[in-house]
Every structure is written in structure tokens, then in C-alpha cells.
C-alpha positions as CSV (number, residue, x, y, z in Angstrom):
1,M,-196.7,71.5,-43.2
2,A,-195.5,69.8,-46.3
3,V,-196.7,71.2,-49.6
4,V,-197.0,69.0,-52.8
5,V,-195.7,71.0,-55.7
6,S,-197.8,70.1,-58.7
7,P,-199.8,71.7,-61.5
8,N,-202.8,71.5,-59.1
9,L,-201.3,73.7,-56.4
10,I,-202.5,76.8,-58.2
11,Y,-206.2,75.8,-57.8
12,G,-206.0,75.7,-54.0
13,H,-204.9,79.3,-54.0
14,V,-207.2,80.8,-56.7
15,K,-210.4,79.2,-55.4
16,D,-210.4,81.3,-52.2
17,S,-210.1,84.7,-54.0
18,K,-212.6,86.1,-56.5
19,V,-209.9,88.4,-58.0
20,L,-207.3,85.6,-58.3
21,L,-209.9,83.2,-59.7
22,R,-211.1,85.7,-62.3
23,A,-207.5,86.5,-63.3
24,W,-206.7,82.8,-63.6
25,E,-209.7,82.1,-65.7
26,L,-208.8,85.0,-68.0
27,L,-205.2,83.7,-68.4
28,E,-206.3,80.1,-68.9
29,S,-208.9,81.0,-71.5
30,D,-206.9,83.6,-73.5
31,N,-205.8,81.9,-76.7
32,E,-202.9,84.3,-77.3
33,I,-201.4,83.6,-73.9
34,Q,-201.9,79.9,-74.2
35,E,-200.2,79.8,-77.6
36,T,-197.3,82.0,-76.3
37,I,-196.8,79.4,-73.5
38,K,-196.9,76.6,-76.0
39,M,-194.3,78.4,-78.2
40,A,-192.1,79.0,-75.2
41,N,-192.2,75.2,-74.6
42,I,-191.2,74.5,-78.2
43,M,-188.3,76.9,-77.8
44,A,-187.2,75.5,-74.4
45,V,-187.7,71.8,-75.0
46,G,-187.4,71.4,-78.8
47,R,-184.5,73.8,-79.4
48,L,-182.7,74.4,-76.2
49,K,-183.2,70.8,-74.8
50,Y,-184.6,72.1,-71.5
51,N,-187.3,70.4,-69.6
52,D,-191.0,71.4,-69.7
53,H,-191.7,75.1,-69.9
54,G,-195.2,74.9,-71.2
55,V,-198.7,75.1,-69.6
56,V,-197.9,72.5,-66.9
57,H,-194.7,74.4,-66.0
58,S,-196.6,77.7,-65.8
59,R,-199.2,76.2,-63.5
60,I,-196.5,74.8,-61.2
61,V,-194.6,78.1,-61.1
62,A,-197.8,80.1,-60.4
63,G,-198.9,77.8,-57.6
64,S,-195.4,77.8,-56.1
65,A,-195.2,81.6,-56.3
66,L,-198.6,81.9,-54.4
67,E,-197.4,79.4,-51.8
68,I,-194.3,81.5,-51.2
69,L,-196.3,84.7,-51.0
70,N,-198.6,83.1,-48.4
71,L,-195.6,82.1,-46.3
72,L,-194.2,85.6,-46.5
73,L,-197.6,87.1,-45.5
74,E,-198.0,84.6,-42.6
75,S,-194.6,85.7,-41.4
76,G,-195.6,89.3,-41.3
77,I,-193.7,90.3,-44.5
78,K,-195.7,92.4,-46.9
79,P,-194.2,92.8,-50.3
80,T,-194.2,96.4,-51.6
81,T,-196.3,95.2,-54.6
82,L,-199.1,94.6,-52.1
83,A,-198.7,97.9,-50.3
84,F,-201.2,99.8,-52.4
85,G,-201.5,103.5,-51.4
86,T,-199.0,103.3,-48.5
87,A,-195.6,104.9,-48.5
């Protein structure tokens, strides 16, 4: 199945989980986090001449990371960060 990598990919993942949705809402509404992302974009684009590293980039990366996580979980691979209380 083909996946379209875009800033909207994140929304398909967070809508199915109350915990993820709440965390996403907190991150999106936190002024300090949003300003930090904007400043990172100023540094990356304005000073280092990289491409976008702002809010759009963070949404793309977050959605892509959750897509990769789902692929791992579907393949039976459970990252140690999700293995709460097991050793």
C-alpha cells in the first residue's frame, strides 16, 4: 500500500488514539514549542540554507515516524520504548 508523505499524514495516526491526539493537541497549541520550531526554521533556512525545518517539516516527520512505527508493529517488531514493564 502506497503512503502519501505529507503534513496531513500525522492526522490519520493521531485521530485513532486518545493519547496521541491529546499529546498532538498539546504540542500544536503550546506557544513555546511552536516558537521553537519557527526559530529552528529560521536557523535552518535563513542561516544554513537548508530546506524547510519548521512546522510543516515537523508534521511530515511526525507522521512518517508513526507510519514507520506501524509498519514495525505490523511485522511483529516491538520497540523497547513500547515494552513498558517487561524485561
